[in-house]
C-alpha positions as CSV (number, residue, x, y, z in Angstrom):
1,M,90.7,-94.7,-10.8
2,K,87.4,-94.2,-12.7
3,T,87.5,-91.8,-15.7
4,P,85.2,-88.8,-15.1
5,K,82.0,-88.9,-17.1
6,I,81.8,-86.5,-20.0
7,K,79.0,-84.0,-19.6
8,T,79.8,-81.3,-22.1
9,L,81.0,-81.2,-25.7
10,F,83.0,-78.2,-26.8
11,L,82.5,-78.5,-30.5
12,D,84.2,-76.6,-33.3
13,I,82.0,-75.5,-36.3
14,G,84.3,-75.0,-39.3
15,G,85.9,-78.2,-40.4
16,V,83.6,-80.4,-38.2
17,L,80.0,-79.4,-38.9
18,L,80.5,-77.0,-41.8
19,T,83.1,-75.9,-44.2
20,N,85.4,-73.2,-42.9
21,G,83.7,-69.8,-43.0
22,W,86.3,-67.9,-45.1
23,D,89.5,-69.9,-45.6
24,H,92.2,-69.6,-48.3
25,K,90.3,-71.8,-50.8
26,S,87.3,-69.5,-50.5
27,R,89.5,-66.4,-50.9
28,E,91.1,-67.9,-54.0
29,K,87.7,-68.6,-55.5
30,A,86.6,-65.0,-54.7
31,A,89.8,-63.5,-56.2
32,K,89.1,-65.4,-59.5
33,H,85.4,-64.7,-59.5
34,F,85.8,-60.9,-58.9
35,K,89.1,-60.6,-60.7
36,L,91.1,-59.5,-57.7
37,D,94.9,-59.7,-57.0
38,S,94.8,-62.8,-54.7
39,E,98.3,-62.1,-53.3
40,E,97.4,-58.6,-52.2
41,M,94.0,-59.6,-50.9
42,N,95.6,-62.4,-48.8
43,E,98.2,-60.1,-47.4
44,R,95.6,-57.6,-46.3
45,H,93.4,-60.5,-45.0
46,H,96.1,-61.8,-42.8
47,L,96.9,-58.4,-41.4
48,T,93.3,-57.8,-40.1
49,F,91.3,-61.0,-40.0
50,D,92.2,-61.9,-36.4
51,T,90.7,-58.5,-35.4
52,Y,87.5,-59.3,-37.3
53,E,87.2,-62.8,-35.7
54,S,87.8,-61.2,-32.3
55,G,84.7,-59.1,-32.7
56,K,86.5,-55.8,-33.0
57,L,85.6,-55.1,-36.6
58,S,82.3,-55.4,-38.5
59,L,82.3,-57.4,-41.8
60,D,81.9,-54.1,-43.6
61,E,85.0,-52.7,-41.9
62,Y,87.0,-55.9,-42.7
63,L,86.0,-55.7,-46.4
64,N,86.8,-52.0,-46.5
65,R,90.4,-53.0,-45.5
66,V,90.8,-56.1,-47.7
67,V,88.7,-55.5,-50.8
68,F,87.0,-52.1,-51.0
69,Y,90.0,-49.9,-50.2
70,E,89.7,-48.8,-53.8
71,K,86.7,-48.5,-56.2
72,R,85.4,-51.8,-57.5
73,T,83.0,-52.8,-60.3
74,F,80.9,-54.9,-58.0
75,S,79.1,-54.1,-54.8
76,K,79.9,-55.0,-51.2
77,E,76.6,-56.9,-51.0
78,K,77.5,-59.1,-53.9
79,F,80.8,-59.9,-52.3
80,K,79.2,-60.7,-48.9
81,T,76.7,-63.0,-50.6
82,F,79.6,-64.8,-52.2
83,M,81.3,-65.2,-48.8
84,F,78.1,-66.5,-47.1
85,N,77.5,-69.0,-49.9
86,E,80.9,-70.6,-49.2
87,S,79.5,-72.2,-46.0
88,K,78.3,-75.7,-46.7
89,P,77.4,-78.6,-44.4
90,L,79.9,-81.5,-44.1
91,D,78.3,-84.9,-44.6
92,N,75.6,-85.5,-42.0
93,A,77.7,-84.1,-39.1
94,I,75.0,-81.9,-37.7
95,D,72.5,-84.7,-37.4
96,F,75.1,-87.0,-36.0
97,F,76.0,-84.7,-33.2
98,K,72.3,-84.0,-32.5
99,T,71.8,-87.8,-32.1
100,L,74.9,-88.1,-29.9
101,K,73.7,-85.2,-27.7
102,K,70.3,-86.9,-27.1
103,K,71.8,-90.4,-26.6
104,F,74.3,-89.4,-23.9
105,N,72.4,-86.5,-22.5
106,L,75.1,-84.0,-23.3
107,R,75.4,-80.2,-23.1
108,V,76.9,-79.0,-26.4
109,V,78.7,-75.7,-26.6
110,A,80.2,-74.2,-29.8
111,L,83.8,-73.2,-29.4
112,S,84.8,-71.5,-32.6
113,N,86.8,-68.8,-34.2
114,E,84.2,-66.9,-36.3
115,G,83.5,-63.3,-37.3
116,R,80.1,-62.1,-36.2
117,E,78.2,-61.8,-39.5
118,I,79.5,-65.1,-40.8
119,N,78.8,-66.8,-37.4
120,D,75.2,-65.3,-37.4
121,Y,74.6,-66.5,-40.9
122,R,75.8,-70.0,-40.3
123,I,73.7,-70.3,-37.0
124,K,70.5,-69.2,-38.8
125,K,71.1,-71.0,-42.1
126,Y,71.9,-74.4,-40.6
127,M,69.7,-74.0,-37.4
128,L,72.7,-74.6,-35.2
129,D,70.8,-73.3,-32.2
130,E,69.0,-76.7,-32.3
131,L,72.3,-78.4,-31.6
132,F,74.1,-76.0,-29.4
133,D,73.2,-74.9,-25.9
134,G,75.5,-71.9,-26.1
135,F,78.1,-70.3,-28.3
136,V,81.6,-69.4,-27.1
137,S,82.4,-67.8,-30.5
138,S,85.5,-65.6,-30.8
139,C,83.4,-62.7,-32.0
140,F,81.2,-62.8,-28.9
141,V,83.9,-63.3,-26.2
142,H,86.8,-61.3,-27.9
143,L,89.1,-64.3,-27.5
144,R,90.4,-66.7,-30.2
145,K,91.7,-70.2,-30.2
146,P,94.5,-71.1,-29.4
147,D,94.3,-68.5,-26.5
148,I,93.9,-70.8,-23.5
149,D,91.6,-68.3,-21.9
150,I,88.8,-69.2,-24.3
151,Y,88.9,-72.8,-23.1
152,K,88.8,-71.6,-19.5
153,L,85.9,-69.4,-20.3
154,A,84.0,-72.3,-22.1
155,C,84.4,-74.3,-18.9
156,D,83.2,-71.4,-16.7
157,V,80.1,-70.4,-18.8
158,S,79.0,-74.1,-19.2
159,N,79.7,-74.8,-15.5
160,T,81.9,-77.8,-16.5
161,K,85.0,-79.1,-14.9
162,P,87.8,-79.6,-17.5
163,G,87.8,-83.4,-16.9
164,N,84.1,-83.6,-17.6
165,A,84.4,-81.9,-21.0
166,L,85.4,-83.2,-24.4
167,C,86.8,-80.8,-27.0
168,I,86.3,-81.8,-30.6
169,D,88.3,-79.8,-33.2
170,D,90.0,-80.5,-36.6
171,R,93.0,-78.4,-35.7
172,L,95.7,-80.3,-33.8
173,M,97.2,-77.3,-32.1
174,F,93.8,-76.3,-30.7
175,I,93.4,-79.8,-29.4
176,Q,96.8,-79.7,-27.7
177,V,96.0,-76.3,-26.0
178,A,92.7,-77.7,-24.7
179,Q,94.6,-80.7,-23.3
180,S,96.9,-78.4,-21.4
181,H,93.9,-77.1,-19.4
182,G,92.9,-80.7,-18.5
183,I,90.1,-80.9,-21.1
184,R,89.7,-84.3,-22.8
185,T,89.9,-84.1,-26.6
186,Y,89.1,-85.7,-29.9
187,H,91.0,-84.7,-33.1
188,F,88.3,-84.7,-35.7
189,Q,89.4,-85.8,-39.2
190,D,86.3,-87.3,-40.8
191,L,82.8,-88.2,-39.8
192,A,83.1,-92.0,-40.4
193,S,86.0,-92.2,-37.8
194,A,84.2,-89.9,-35.4
195,K,81.1,-92.1,-35.4
196,K,83.1,-95.1,-34.4
197,Q,85.4,-93.4,-31.8
198,L,83.1,-91.0,-30.1
199,V,80.5,-93.5,-29.1
200,K,83.3,-95.5,-27.4
201,I,84.7,-92.4,-25.7
202,L,81.3,-91.4,-24.4
203,A,79.9,-94.8,-23.4
């Protein structure tokens, strides 16, 4: 039986195209830079970050809970600038996926867990709207990976049958959940391997 043609890529952002928006390494750097208690900050982060990524808190509200619950010697704007500056491009991944999109005439949809302000900054800074045809971001749809409903929604809004989609993510669990919905997957680990494998998969 012939394998269905892939028409749509569901592409993660953090860990594939860019560094993660606000991961433990960035929080450790922030704690050192602003002289914060990293253990307390991380505990508060883990208690509320899912709510922020789900679009149910603003970045200001998140920071009020995690950092500015007491008086600080620095401003919220300085802290936010630090957060945004942690986003960096990975290799030439954005250009590679633009080339792949054009070569195979693909629809490309972002499927990512991101808070709204960080997501908006990254889209604008790295002109991600030139690559993506749509954004199924957790902050927009109020669902987060690995909730299977976000994968179902991505298929619905892109009008793509699961067998015609390829989900690319650096998190193995997220790949496995996508597979459980019948979506084909690629576990992204580095760009060099992806360049070799994805052309074979899509050809």
